[in-house]
Each structure stands twice: as structure tokens, then as C-alpha cells.
N, C-alpha and C positions, 0 to 999 in steps of 0.2 A: 504494500500500500504506500502510495506516495503522498506527500503534502506539498501543495503549492503555496509557499509562504515567503517567497523571495521578493525582492523589490519589483520584479517584472510580473508578479502574479496577475495584476490587472491588465497588463499587456496581453497576456494569454487569454484571459476570460472575456475581455470586451473589445478585442481586435485593436488594441493600441499597438500598431504594427511595427515590426522590427526591420522593415526595409531589407535590401535596397529597392525591392519592387521591380516592376518591369515597365518599360516605356509604353505609353498609350498607343493604340493603333487607331486607324482612321474610322473604324466601325464602332467605336465605343461610345456612341451617343446613348441617351436615355432609352432603355429598351421598351419594346411593346410587352404587354402582359402575355403570359404563357398561353399557347394554344395546343390542344392535344395533337400528338403526332409530329409537332415541329421540333427542330433541333433545340437543345437546351439554351435558354437565354440567361441573362445575368442573374435574374432572380433565382432560377433553378440551380445555377452554378454556385451561388452563395449558400443556398440551402444545403446543397450537397457537401460543400466544404465545412459548414458548421456542424452538420450531422457527423461527419468524419471526426471533427474536433471533439465533439461530445462523446462519440464512441470510443475514441482513444482514451479519454479520461474515465469512462465507465470501465473499460478493460483494465486500466492501471490502478483503479481504486482511488483516484485522487480525492482527497478530503480538503475542503476549503475552510478557512476560519469564518466565523460568523461576522456579518457586516455590522459594524457599530455606527456607521454613517454611510451616506452615499458618496462614493468617490466617482466624480464625473469624468475623470481622466486618470492620471497617475495616482497611485496610492498616497493618501494623506496630503495631496496637493490641491490647492484651491478651496472654495467653499464646499459645504457638505449638504446634508439633508435640509438645513434651515432655509434654503432658497425656495423650497416647495411651499412654505407658509404653514398655516395651521392645518393639521391632518387628522385630528381626532374625529372619527365618524365620517370623514370625507370619502367619497367614491373615487378611487384612483386606478389608473391603468398604467402598467409597465409595458411599454412597447418594445419588444425584443428583449425579453426578460432573461434569456440564457439560463443560468443555474438557479435563478430565483433568489439569490442572496439579498439583493436590494429590496425586492418585493416583500420578502420575509421580514426584513428589518422594519419596514413601514407598518406592516400588520402587527408585528409583535411589540415593537417599541413605541409606536406612535398612534396605535388604535385606529389606523386607516382600514377601510374595506377595499381590498386590492384584487384586481384582475391582472394576471400576468400572462402575456401571450408571446409565443415563440413558434417558429415554423420548422425548427430542426428537431426531429423526433428524439434523438439521443440527448440533446440539451434539455428538452422537455422532461424526459425520463429522469435525468439527474435531479431536476427541480422537484418533481413529484416524490422521488425516493427520499429526498432530504427534508422537504417542507410540506409535503402533501397533508400532513396531520394538523397543520396550524389553522386555528379559526380565523375567519375574515380574509382568507387567502384562497384564491381560486386560480388554478393553472389551466391554460387553454392552448392546445396544439392547433395552430391555425395560421394561415397566411395573414399578414398584418392588414392588408387592404380589404380582404374579405371580412375579417373580424370588425374592422372599423365601419364597414358599410352597414352592419346590422347593430351597431352600438351607438349609444348616445348618453348624454347627461353626466359625463364624468366631470367632477370638480377639478381634478388634476390629471393630466397625462404627462408622462415623462419618458425620456429615452436616453439611455446611457450609451452613447457611441453606436447606436443601432440605425439611426436615420440614414447615414451615408450608404447603407446597403440597399436602400429602397428608392424607388423613383421619387425624387423630391417633390415635384409639383403635385402629383397625384396623392402622395402621402400627406402632405401638409393640408391639402384641401379636405381629405378624409378626416384628419385630426380635428380640424375646425368643426366639422359637422358632428363629431362625436363628443365635443365639449359642451357643457352647460353654458348658458350665457355668462360671460365674464370668467369662464373657467381658464385655468392656467396650463400652459404647455411649456415644459422646460426640457431642453435637449442639449447634449454635447456632441461635438463633431471633431474629427481629426482635421488639423490645419497644416502641419508641417511634419513630414516623416524624417527618419534618421538620415536619409540621403539628401535632405535639404531640397527636395523637389517642391516647388511652390504650388499653392492651391490654384485651381483652374478658375478662369473667369467665364466659363460656359458650363452648362449642365451636361457633363460627360462623366461616365464611370471609367475608372482606370484600375488595372490589376495591381494588387499589392500582395506581399508574401506574409502568411501567418505561419510562424514556426512553432512546432510542437516540441516540447522537451522530450528527447529520446524518441522522437517520431519524425515523420516526413514533413516537408514543407507543403503547405496548402496555399493555393491561389484563391484570393477573394477579390471581388470587384466593388470599388467604393466610389462615391462622389466626394471628392476632396475639393471643396469649393472655397472661394474667398469669403471673408466675413460679410462683405457688402452683398455678394450674391445670395448668401443664405438669408440675410435680412430682407432683401428684395422679394425673394420667393415666399418668405413668411408673410410679408405685407400683402402680396398678391392673393394669398390664400384667405386672408381675413384675420390675421394675427397682428396685434400691436406688440412690437418689440420694446420691452421696458428696459432691458439692460443686456449688454454683451460683456462677458468676462473672459480674459485671456488666462489660460492655465498652462504653465510651463513646468518642466521637470526641475526639482530642486538640485539635481545633479547637472552642473554646468556643462559637462561633457555630453549630455544627451540633448540634442536639438529638437526633439519631438515636442510639439505644442498643440493645444486644443482650444476650441472656443465653446463657451457655455452661453446659451441663449435663454433668457427669461422672457416669456411672452404671455399674452392672454388673448382670449377670443374677443375681438373688437366689437362685433355685433352679430346678431343672428343672420346667417347667410340667406335664409328663406323668407325674410321679412319683406314680402312684396305687396301685401295688401295694406289698405289704410289701417291705422291704429284704431282700436275700439275703445269706447268709454267703459272702463272696468267698474266704475262706480254705479252704473245703471243696469248692470247685468248684461246678459247676452243680447246681441242685436242682429238683425238680418243685414246682409250686405247688398247694396245696389250699385252697379257699376257706374251709374251716372250721378247718384246723389250721395253715395257713401253710406255710413251707418244710418239705420232707420229705427224701427220699433224694437223695444225690449221684449224678451220672451213672455214676460208677465202679461203684456198687452195682447200679444198674439194668442196666448192661451185663451184669453177671454173672447177672442174672435172664433176660436174653434181649432180642431185638430188639423184641418186642411191647411190653413195659413201657417200654423206652427211647423208642420212637417215639410211644407214647401220651402219655408225659410231654411230649415236644416238641410234640405236637399241642395239649396243654392250654396250653402257653406261647403258642403261636401264636394260639389262640382269645382269650387274654387281652390280646393286643397290638393296639394300634390303629395304630401308626406304627413302621415298621421299615426299616432299611437293611441290605443283604446284599452282601457281596463274595465272589465265588467264582472263583478264578483258574483252577482246573484241572478242576473238575467242574460239572455243572449244578446250579443252585439247587434244593434239595429240594422246594419247593412246585410246581415245574414239571416234576419228573421223572415220566416215564411208569412204569406198573407194571413193565414189563420192565427198564427202566433201574434202578429201585429194587431189583428182585430181583437183578440182577447186582451192584450196589454192595454190598448187604447180604451177598451170598455172599462177596465179597472180605473184608469186615469180619469175618464169623464165622470164616472159614478162617484169617485172620491172627491173631486174638486167642483163638480157641478158645471163643467165647461159645456159649450154647445155640442150637441150630438151629431157631428158630421164625420163619424168614424170612417166611413168608406173613402172619403176624400183623403183622410190621413193615411189609410192603408195604401192607397195608390202612390202617394208621395214617398212614404217611407220605403216601400218595396222597390221603388225606382232607384234607390241608392245602390242596390245590388248590381245594377247594370253598369255602374261606374268601375267596379272591380275589374282590373285587367285592361283598363283603357287609359290613354293619355299619360303613360308612364307613372301612374299613381302607385304609391307604396303605402301599405297598411301593415302595422304590427299590432296584433290583437291578443290580449290575454283574457281568457275566461276562467273564472273560478269554477271548480268542480261543482259547487252548489248550483250554478247556473244550468248545469245539465240535468239536475234533479228537481229544480223548482217547477212545480206543476202549474203551468200557465195554460189554461184552456182545456185541460183534460188529457186523457191518455192518447186519443187519436191525434190531437194537435201536437203533443209532445213527440209522438212517434215520427211525424212528418218533419218536425223541427230538428230532432236529433239526426235523422237521416240527412238532412240538409247540411248540418255541421260535419257529419262523417264524410260527406262528399266534397267538402270545401278546402281540405288541407292543401291541395295541389293547385288552387286557383292562382293565376299569374299575379304577381305583385302583392300577394297576401302571405304574411307569416303569422300563423295561428298557433298559440300555445295554450295549454290547459294547466292551471295550477291545482295540483291534487290537494285534497283536504289534509292529508298527512304531511305535506311538504313543510319543511322547516323554513320559515320566511326570515329575511333579513330586515323586514319592516312590517309594521302592523297593516292589516288589509285596507282599511279605509273605505270611502265611498267610491262609486264608479266615476270615471272621468275620461275625457278625450283631449289629446294634444294635437293642435292643428298647425301644420307648418312651423312647429317649434316656436310660435309666437302668440298662441292663444289656447287657453284651457277652458273647457266646458265641464262643469260639475253637475251631478244629478242628485237632487234632494227632493223631499216631499213638498217643501215650499218653493220659493224662488230658486232657480238653478243659476248660480252666479257664473260670470265669465272672469277670467284673470288674463291680463295682458302685461302686467308688470314683469320686468325681466327676472327679478329675483323669485317671484311666485311661479312663473313658468319654469324656471330652472329647478325649483323644488319638486314640481310634479314630474319633470323629466328624470330627476334623480330617483324619485319614488318608483317610477315605471321601470327603470333599470334594475332596481333592487327587487321588485316584484317578479321581473322576468327571470331572475336567477332560480326561482322556485318552480318554474314552468317546465312541462314536458312538451316536446314537439314531435312532428312526424308520426311514425308508427306507434310510439308510446302514447302520444296524445290520442291518436285515432282509436287505440285499444280502450281507453277510458270511455270514449263516446260509445263504442260498440257494446261495452259492458252495460252502460245505462240503457241502451236500446234493448238488449236482451232481458233486462230486469223489468221492463214495462209489462204490466198484466195484459193478457190477451183480450 
């Protein structure tokens, strides 16, 4: 068993490269994403190299010391964990987590709730073997861009020398979309290697050598860019660069240097609709006049106007998240289920009895699924599958509809089992629309929130609830069990 505790330990673990590297070639521009059957691109070559790196250390039984701080570059050089700000209870993502030491430090020592994602199977296995037992820490074996595409509401995302291995523009944009409003992104990058090759002024990946102790050299491909170019790319993606820190080796004979960027999400990327008046509750949107009537007034006019207004909102929305603990999400409700639900609403509140108009408008939402590049992420509580709305015949049709909906384009549908251990209390149902508007469902007025901090809180709540959900075949099995449990 070996122990990596030399001054170059972090060089090995986080690709703080030992040079001299190889000169760039003409075709080393930022690569396209992988396509099945195509020759390996830079992403795949890097994954292969890091998997070999991890396999080498699994085979040799390497044991690393516990992280007492985040070393953004060379060990004990530069600032540490403190640049991430307050972390207790924060939802944090480690992008390119490697052995998981940094993520474990944040979960164990700072009380953060940490997701750690890496695409190298052997590195992921090292992390799980060592830290898989820790509470508040979740490891994910996934491509960074694929993971970011389905994630959101992180208070903090950080990357210790991993961003250079990824396509910068695409990754920075995905990071912004995965941050809660005002969320922080902190990342370090290689600036100068031991052979003194200067950083590039264009977005190109170049080969560098990663040397294994007692093993072969591995070639990795990195974006080693100027400080100004990284700052420009961050700004283009929607990040505000708050500070840039130079980190150099305390050993004057080592010319390797790094840059640490402290940034935050400047504004919601999807904020394209007019702001709504959150003090007056939800309003309908009119393309010519802007916000109009609050829901409370529409309710008094009947179910038809109310559901038409919500249909308009759904049409205008490209990206939404919905949490429904006790009833089926409206866009997937069958006509009979909608009819039974609206009957309960009308009878309780004494609203005008135009239920059929409401049924037509609400069921029309289903036609929007899979159109216009719309994206829906929906969480249903298992009680929603059991809540008897309209009787056995209605529920059989409704459950069959859910069972058949898991593969609808643009829809990610999760079921939160009753026995799932949650990272947050369940709360009331809500929907988040284009990350700048939240609709709540109550017995009285159903308020709208558009304040950045309030929207961010619901995004974070949704991300925590999603941790307890099942997807795909596991979720479909829960629905099938409820179908089978219905009486004949």
C-alpha cells in the first residue's frame, strides 16, 4: 500500500501537470461532443486517461490524507475553503470531484449538502470506497455537461482544476443554468506549466503529460487559457467575476502557476418575460398589455378563465419544475380526473360552475409536452398515486396515463416513495416557471413569488426533493403496483 503525501500529491490528484507536455497541433480546437461510432474526441481521451489514473491508484492501494481545507492548486498555497463563503446547509456541487476529498471535507467539516460528480469510473470508485458512508454527500458517475443539464438550484458550484478538461463555453453556460440566482461558482485553472509555455489567447485544448508515480505517463488535453480569456468566457456565460487570485508555488524553482476565479451568477438566464407583481398574487400574462388579473379575481369568474390563464402561462414557459405531493400534475391529468378535481374546487369555494370549460383548458396543457423544445421536470409524491380523486374507474385511467408518460419527449418524471429519506420537509405543491416565477397551491389564495431570493429557495427545495425520487423503470414499477392494487 502506498501513501501519496509528498509535496506533489496535489499535482497527481488534480492534474497540476509536470510538463514538459507536447506542442499543440492544428486540430486542437474546442471539440464537438461525442457521437456514437466516431473516433474518440478530447472528452473521451481525458476520461480514458483519468480512469487509467484512478485504476493505477486502486491497484496500488494509494491512501490519501484527509483534506483539512480546499487546496485550489498546490498544497497549502493560496486561499482555502473560506473563499466559498458560508456553507452550513448550502447545496453544493463539486464539478470533477476525483477522489472526493474536497467534497468530503465540505460535508463533514462545514455541514454542506454536497453532490460530487466525476466521469472517470475508477476515480468515482475511489471516492465511493472512501467516503460513500458520509451523510450529506452524494457521488455521481456522470458526464459533467449531462449532469448539469438536469441540475439546478445549487448555492455553490466549485471546480478544482477540472474546468480546463471540459469545453469552456458550453460548461460555463451549463454552470450558470445550474446555479440558484446569485449562486457562486469558484474555479481554479492551470496558467503556466513547468516548461514555461504561456497560456493561449484562443479557446484551444492542448496535450499535457500526467505522470504516475511508478507508472506510465498519461496524455491529457487541457484548455490552458489567459486570465483575461477565462474572465471573458465567464462574463459571456452570465457570471460576474468578483475576484481573480494568482496562486504560485512557494518553491521558487517551480514555475507552475494557477488562477483562482471567484464568480457569481449575475442574473437568471431565462428571464425573458415581464416581471410580475408578487404582492398581488399570480397574474395572467398578455403579450400586449403585460400582467392583468390576479388568480383570486379569475376564480370568481369561473374555472374556464382560470384554466385558460394557466394555459397561457404554460405556453409561454420553456423550462419548468413541478412538485406535486398529493395530486397528479395538471399537465398529465386525464379529462375525468380534471373534472373530478374541479368539482371539488367549485363545491368548496362556491366558484361559478363552468367545469367543462376548465376541463378543456387544463387538458390542453398536455398537448404542449414535447413541443417547442419545452423541458419539464416533475416530481410526484407517492400519495398522489393513491389519492382517490373521482373513484376507482377515474383513478385507473389516470394511473395508466402516468404509467405511459415516462418516455414523453422533454419530460423527466420522478416519483418520491413514501419511505424515501428526504433531505427537506415535503411542503406544499409548487411550480417553477423559467426559473423566475413560482406558483404555490393553497386552499386560499395561491401566491406567486418572483423575488430572486424566494425563487432561489424553491429551486433549492426542488433539488433536495429530487434526491429522494425514483425515475425510469423504478418509478414506473410504483405506478404499476398502484394500478394492480385498485379493486376490480
